[in-house]
N, C-alpha and C positions, 0 to 999 in steps of 0.2 A: 504494498499500500504506497504511496504516495505522500505528500503531505503537499497543502499549496505552498507558491512561495511566500513568504510573509511580505504585508504589504508595506510599502516606502513609509516611514517614520514622516508625520505630517510638521513637524518643525524639522528643517533641516538647518547648518550654516551656511548662510549669505557671504560671499568672498567680495569684498567693492571692490574694481579692478578701472583704474582713469581709463583703462586703452580700451573699455568698453561702454562709451557715455548709457547710451539710452538703459541697459540694465545698473550701471551704477546710477543712475539718474530713480531708475524706481526701487533701488537698495535704498536711497539715503529717503525717501518717502517713507519707505515701511519700516524705518528706522524713527524718523521723525513721528511719524503716528504711536509708534512703540511707547517712546519717552512718554509723548503727548497724556498717556493712562498711566506712565509708569510702571511698563508687563517689561519685564527684561524682554534680550532679543538675541539672539548668539549669530553674531557677525563679528567679518574678520579684514582688515585693512590690510590690501595685495596690488602689489602696481598702484598707488597712486599717483604715482608718476606726478604733473608739476602738476598734481591739484594741491592747496593746500591744505591740511586737517583743520587749520586753527576756528576757521567761521564754525567749522562743523560739533565744534566741542561744546555746546550744548545740549548733543543729542546722548545718549549712552554710547560711549564707547565702544570699540573693538573689542574681542579677545585679545590674551597677549598672544602675541609670536614672536620668533624672533629675531631679528633681524629688521625690526618696525623704524618707521622713522620718528625722526627723538621727538618729535610733536606729539605721536601718539600717548607715552606715556605719561608726560604732562596732563594729556587729554582724560587720561584714566587717573590718575591725584585728584585734579583739578570738576572734577565732572559735580554736579547735583544737581536735583531736577529747578526748574523755575528760572535756567538761564540766558533765554531767551528766546517770549513768547508772545503772544497779541491777542486783545481782548475783542471786539467787535460790538461799534455804537451806531446809534441811528447817522451813517452819511460818513464814517469814518471807521477806521484800523488804529489803533494802540498799541504799538510794542514798546516791550519792554526788553532793553538788552542786558545782558548783567556781562557778558563772555569777555571782559578785558579786567582785569582785577581792580578792581576799586573804585573803576567805577559803572556808575548805571546813564542809560544810552534812554530817554523815552520819545517814541518818533510817534506824530500825528502822520497818518497817510489821510488825507480830507479830500486828493484827488480826485473824481470819479472814476477816472482810467488810471490809475495806478494804482488805487483799492482794487479795481476788477482784474487788471492783473495778477498783484499778490493773490487774488484765491482763488481763480484762474488755473494759474499755476503750482499747484498743491499738487495737484498729480504732473507727471512730468509732461514737459513740451516742448514740443521744434519752437527756433528763435522765428526759425525764419516759414513761418508755416503761418505765425500769429500778423493779426495787422499791425500796420505799422505803429500806429501809436502806439500798441500794446509792445510791438518790441524798443523802442525807446521806452516804457516806462521797465521794461528788464533789464536796462543801462542804467538806470536812474538808484532799481531797487537793487542792482548788483555795487554797484558803490558803496553801498550802505550796508555791503553781507547781509541783506536780505534776500536775497535769493543767488542762485549756484548755476551759474553753467560750463555744464560738462559739453565740450564741440556744441551741437547746434541746440541743445535738449539743456532746457532750463527748469528749475527745483524751489520753489518758496522756502525756504530756512524753518523759519520760526515757526513754533506749532501752538496750537491752542491752547489755552491748561482747562485743562480738562480736571482739577484740584489745585487745591490754594496748597502753594508752596511750603508757608508753616506752618505751625499747631494752631489750633485756632485761640487759644486762651493766652499769644503771643500778643492778639490786637485786641 
């Protein structure tokens, strides 16, 4: 009697490979969304290439690997929930960015096209397929490290806060 093959595990380790921009953007979206829910995700940083991991350090860090980018170790040490998130208001987005040590940046996005681009790029998008106004907004958001460009792909980096990052008794 033969046994059926074991099913593939539902949760597989994913690998960030900067040489594969579409897959890398999809992985960053998954890590961002898992971070928003404060849920662990198993992933590795491989072949980051020219991608600077600094703007990603508000996301759950990758698992330890030998020979990794030096910034990944620092990322692992300094990560905490709530480093870069956004909240939505009527006609605006408010981004809280604590990624720089000892520095808080609060950005208000009240331009309709920029806010629309920010939300639209929560899923990986090809910049070349975007309307000109959205492509321009991608440049602005990228300059503030709120959007990551991987080749022709763009992905929004801040997550929507799903739980408050401090105990309620502190407030």
